N, C-alpha and C positions, 0 to 999 in steps of 0.2 A: 692662470693669470701670468705665470712666468713666460709662457710661449707668446702671449699677447704683448708683453713688454719687450720681448726680443724683436717682434715684428714692427714695433713702433720705434724706429731708430732716431727720430727727432724727439729727444727726451722731454723737451718742454711741453710736448703734447700729452704726456702721461697723465697730467692733471685733468685732462678732458675725458678720461675713461669714465663711462657711466653705465649704470644698469639700464636695460631697455625701458623699464617702466618710467625712468626719469625723463625720457624725451616725449612721452605721450602728450603732456600739456602744451608742447610747442605747436601741435597741429590744430588748426581751426578750420571750420567748414568754409568751402569756397577757395581754399588755397590752391595755387599751382605747384604741383609736385613733380620732380624729375627723378627717375630711377636709372641706375646702371642696368645692364642686362641686354641680351640679344638671344632669342630663343631661350629654352630653360638652361641658361648658362650665365654665370656672372651677375646674377640679380640679387638684390637684398632680400633677406628672409626674416631676420629677427624683428625689425621695426614694423614692416607691413603686417606680419602675422600678429604681433602684439597689438597693433591698432585694430585689426579685425576682432581679436579677442575682446578688446575694450568696448567696441561697438556692440558686439553680441551680448556681453555681460551686462551692459548698462542700457540696453534697449534703444540704441541710438541709430537704428537702421533708418536711412533716409535723412537723418539729421546731421550727420558728419560726412560730407561729400567733398570730393576733390576733383580737380582737373589733372589728369595723369598723362605724363609725357615720358615715353621710354623709346629706346632705339628700335625695338620691335616687340614681339611677344616675350613673355617670361613664364615662370612656373605657375601652373594653375592654382597651387596652394596659396598664392599671393593675389594676383590680379583677378583671377576667376572667383576667388572667395570674396574679395572686395565687391565684385559685381553682384554676387549672391546676397550680400548685406546692403546693397544699394548705396555703396560708398563712392561710386564713380559718376561724375556729371559729364565730363568730356574726356575722351581717350584718343590719343594720336600715337603712331600712325598705323599700327598693325597689332593684332591681338589673337589669342587662342583660348578657347574654353567655352563650354556649353552655356554657362551662366552669362558671360559677357556678350556672347553672340546673341543670346535671347534678349538681353537688355538693349542692345543696339537695335535689333529688329522689331522690338516692341516700342521703341521710341523713348526709352528711359535713359539711355546713354547716348550722348551726342558724339559719334565717332567721325573723324575725318581720315580719309585715305590719301596717301602721298607716296611718290617715289622716295625710297629711304634716303638716298644721298641728298635729295632736295629737302626732305624733312629736317635732317640734321643741321644743314646750313641755315634754313629758314627759322628754325628754333633759335639758333644763335643770333640771328638778326632781330629777334624779338617779335616776329610776325604772329606767333600764336598766343602771345601774352601782352598784346598792345594795351589792354585795360589795366595792366599792372606795370606800366613803364617798360615793357619788354623783359621783365624779370620773372624768375621762378622764386617762390617763397622758400622752398626747402628742396635740397637734393639729398637722396639717400644712395650712397655708392658702396658697393662691395669691393674690398681690396684684399690683397694678401700681405701687403706690407706698406709702410710709409718710410721713405728714405730720410737720411740725415738732413737733407735740404727741404723736406716736406713734400717730395714728389710721391704721387700715388702709384703704387704697383697694383694694377688691376688683376682680376682672376681670369675666368675662362671666356671672357668676351670683352669687347671694347664698346660696341654700340655707339651711342651719341654722348658718351661721358665728357669729352673735351668741351663740347658746346654746353652741356648741362651745368658743369661746374663754373663755367665762365659767367653765366647769367643767374646763378643761384645766390640768394641773400644769405642763407644758412646752409651748411653742409654737415650731414651726419655720415660718418664712415663706419661701415661694418667690416671689421678685420676677421676674415674667415680662417681660423686656425685649424680647421679640420682637413685642410688640403695643403699641398706644398706651396711655397712661395713661387709665383710665376715671374719673378724678376728676370728680365732679359727676353721675354717672349712677346713683348709689345713694341710697336713702332708708332709713336704718337707724334703727329704734326699739329702744333697748336693752331686753332682756327684764327685766321686773320681776315678781316672784312675788306671788300673792295674799297678803294682802288689800290690797296697795299699788298694784295696777294702776290706770291711768287710761284713759279712753276714747281710742280712736284717732281723731284729728281729721282724718278723711278723708271728704269729701263729693263730691269730684270725682276722676276718674281721675288728673289731673295735680297734685293736692294733694301738697305735701311736709309730712310730719308729723314727720320725724326729722332725722338728720344724714347727710351724704354719706360718713361714715367709720364704721368699727367701732372703738369704744373698746376698748382692751386694756391690761392691766397689762404694760408693756414689760419689767419685771423677769423675767417668765416667758418672754420670747423668748430661746431658747437658741441659735438659729442662724438665719442668713439666707443662703439659697442663691439664686444667680442661675439662672433658667430661660430656655432659648431654645427651648422646645418649645410650639408653638401647640396649641390644642384640636383634637382629631381629630373634626371635625364629622360629623354623621350625616345622610345623605341618605335621602329616601323615594322610593317608586316614583312614576312619572308618573301624572297623572290619567288614568283610564280611563272607559269608559262607565258603569260601576257607580258610581264616586265622583261623576262629573258628574251622574248622575241623582239621587243623594242630595242633592247640593248644590242642584239645581234644585227639589226638593221643599221644602227648607228655605227657600229664597228666596221661593218662592210662599207658604209659610206666613207668613213675615215680612210680606210684602206685604199679605196679608189681615188680619193683626193690626194693621197700621198703618191700613188702611181701616176696621176696626171700632173704632179708637180705643184699642186695648189696648197699643199701642206708639207711641212718637213717630216722626216721620219718619226720624230718624237712629238709630232703634232704641234699645237700652240697651247698656251695656258688655258686650262679648263675651268669653267664655272659651272657648278651644278646646284640647282635649287633644292628646296626642302621637300621631303616627302619620300614615300616608298619607291616610286618609280625612279626618281633621281638617285636614290640609294642603290637601286638595282643596276642602273646604268654604270655607276662607278664600280659596282661589284663585277659587272661584265668586263670592264676595262682591266680589272685585276687579273682576269683570265685571258685577256686579249694579247695581240702581238706587239703592242707598242711599249717602248721603254724610254727612260730618260724623261718621263712626264713631269710637268709642273702644273700647279693649281693656283688660280687667283679667283677667290670665291668669297661667299658670305659665311657659309657654314661647312664644317667638316663633320660628316656623319660616320657611323661605324665602319662602313665599307671603305672609307678613306684609309683606315688603319690596315685593312686587307690590302689596299693598293700599296701602302708603305711596305708591308710585310712581303709582298710579292717581289720587291726590289725594283718595281717599275716606276714608282713615284719618287722623285728626287727632293722636291720641296713644295710646301703649301703655304700660301698667304690667305688669311681668312679674317672674318670679323669675330667668329665664335666657334668654340668647340661644342657642337651640338650632338653630343654622344648620348647613347642610352646609359642607364646605370652601369651595366656591364662594360660598356664602352669606356666610361670614365675610369672604372677600375683597371681596365686593360691599359689605358693611357698612363695612369699614375704608377701602376706596377712596372711599366717599361719606360719610365720618365727619361732616362738617359738615351734611350733608343729613338724616341719620337720628338722630344722637346727641341733638339737642335735642327729639326727639319720643318719647324712650324713657326710662323710669325703672325701675330694678330694686329690688325689695324682698325681704326675707327671707320664708321660708315662713310663719313665725308671723304675719305681717301679710297677705301676699298671699292666703293660704288661710284666713284667719280669718273665721268666720261674720259678724262685725259689719260690716266693709266690704262683703262680698259681698251681704248683705241690704240695706244702706243704699243701695248703688249700683244695686241691681236687676239684677244680672248675668244674662246669658243664657248658660247652661252647655251646652256641646256636647262629648260624649265618646263613645268607641267601646268597646263591651263585646265580650267573647268571644261572648256569646249573651244573649237575653232570653226570657222565657216568656210564655204567653198572658195572664197576669195582671199583667205588667209588673214582675216581679223580674228583675234583671240580674246577670250574672256577668262580672267584669272580670279575674279573676286565675287561676283554676284550670281547666285542661282536664281533662275527665272527672271533675271534682269533687275531684281530689287532686294533679294535676301543676302545680306553680307555674310561671307564666310570668315575670312581672316583679313584680307587686304592685298594690295598689289605687291607689297614687299619690295625687294630689289630687282625683281625680274625685268621690269622696264628699263632700269638703269643699264642692265647688261644687254638686253635684246636690242635696244636702240643703237648701241655703240660697239657691239662685238664684231669680230672678223666674220664669224659664222653665228647666226641666231637660229637656234633649234628649239622647237617645242614638241614635246612627246606626251601622249595620253593614250589610254585604251580607246578603241574605236567605239565602244559602248560601255556604259556603267550599269551594273545590275540594279533592278528595282523589285519590289514585292508584287508589282502589278503587271509586269511584262517579262516573259522568259528571256528575251534578248537584253532587255534593259533599255535605257535611253541612249540615243546616238550622241556621240561627242563631236560629230561632223554635221553641221546644220547649214541651211541656206544662208542664214545671217544670224550672228550672235546677238542676243538681246542687250548685251552690254559690251562695249569695246574698251579693253585695257591696252591692247597692243594692235596697232593698225597693220594693214597689209604692207606698209612701207618699212616695217620693222623686222619682218620675219623672212628667213631664207629657206628653212627646211621644216616640214611637218612630218611627224612619225606616229604611227600606231602599230599595234602588233600585226596589222594587215600589210603594211609596207611603208615606204619612205618616199615623200614627194619633195624633190629638189626644185624649188620655185625660182631660183636665181635667173634673171633675164627673161622671165616669161610675162606676157601680157595677161590681164585679168581672166579672159576667157580660157586661155591655155592653162593658167593656174587652176581654175575651177575644175577643168576636165581631169587634170593630173591628180588633184586631191581626191576627187570622187573615185577615180580608178585605183589609186594606191592606198588610200587611208580609210575609206568608208567600210563599215561592217557590211557583210553580204546581205543581211536582212534589210538594210537601209539603202544600199547602193541603188537599186532600181528607183526608189522614191526620189532620191537626190538627183539622179540622172533625168528623171521625168521633169522635175522642177526646173532644172537648168535648161533643158530643151524648150520647155514652154516659155520660160523667161527670155531666152535668146530670140525665139520667134516673135514674141509680142514686142519686145524692146527694139529689136532691129527694124521691125515694120514701122515703128514710130521714130526711127533714127535716133534712139537713145540707148544704143546697144554697147557702149564701151564696157560697162560692168553691169550686166542685166540683172535687175531685181524687180520683183512684183510686190509693191508695197501693200497691196490688199491681200496677199497670201504668204508673205515671206515668213511670218511667225505662226503659220497654221499648225505646224508640228508641235510647237510649244503650247499653243492654246489647247490642242487636243490632249496633250499630256495633263494639263491642269483639269480638264473636264472629264476625261475618260481614262486616265492612268496609263496611256501609251502614246508614243510619238508616231506610231504607225497609222497613217491616214489612208482613206480609201482612194482619194483623188485630190487634184489640185484645183478643182472648181471653186469658184467664189461661193 
């Protein structure tokens, strides 16, 4: 308790310190609830876990359900457990966990997908809670301290907290005393609605444009709970030959861009998405030739610490510290070394087109698949089964100086020794259009699509990116499509609507994307 009192420097809030069981009666079914958090970092644990325990103990599965709004995914011991207990009715805008994915795809959880920067501002506008006057009923925010003026010092992420606390009727604060105070590591710009918005005064990655604190009306703070639960960090698979080959292609591409004068020697600010391949690409840069690097991104994963340790990364702006458990320990054990090189910003700033374009970010993200014309699918397997959501990849890919997507050329399955091809005639769901992407990469090679017409793009993608087992099939489709469409004078971007998904249909029926022919 003594540590908790030290962390709450606005002393008139000490009277609002409560036990977690005291806040359970505040929650009623159908409420709109907002949480802090972005990936398994900076999310509330005590209250969500206590609510799940309450539901489980009292047999309230399906009887106490909420509409849940969070900056992105959070720890599975919270939202995924809520899903398992049928506690979620609506969920925006991005999630992770087997139970919540099952609930969405079985139709029990109504999920909406949205570009993350758009989600944060639209939540603040009240678009998602129109039936509640545009308000949230309760916000649950993890903090590491509260200042003398009532400012919230967040923890390992920012997410959509500024928007959430602005529209929440009641606010519950979890002060996490198991981790250091993060005071000074955040740059918060208070959301202002049009037509009163001002430009974001950010022209360097390390520029500060706002405050280290989230301003909040302390009269709406109804409870302060002490938390002793650290973030359950997420680890990724080790680098393998495929991810290392992808990283090598990207580094060679960067080297040539520097040689041609299209990139400076220290490149431009890097954005890297979530996942094992993205982690491996950053790991490759730690061993690469570039120094004086900067990062403007959503998540810092473990290999970002390797990049710092290599002396090649000068500064990183992020939304979240998305480390593994070992990565968090490494960060905390070397606090003085890392903390002055990192700044965390809310989604509405980090993912906003204005700074992304001004800084000239290099965006690197992993899709489920892409097609021969450079449309990419990041969200839906088979065109209808939701995985996680689009996240912030579209925010960056639409606005970056260079927009790069990287994936294995094929992904293993139990029914085909090669696996399924990640390069297809046409993706069954489009998250990123051909207008958004500059470069596609697999372990087979890199296709630089800048300045190319659709048919030239298609041939280059087949030549450079397709797996050898699928390259002849893709080439045959492209040749047949060109011949038939040009004969009909519809040949700008040749597609055969009666055959374009034949590989996917064959996978569903026969367990393989390898077809015998392209006949109808």
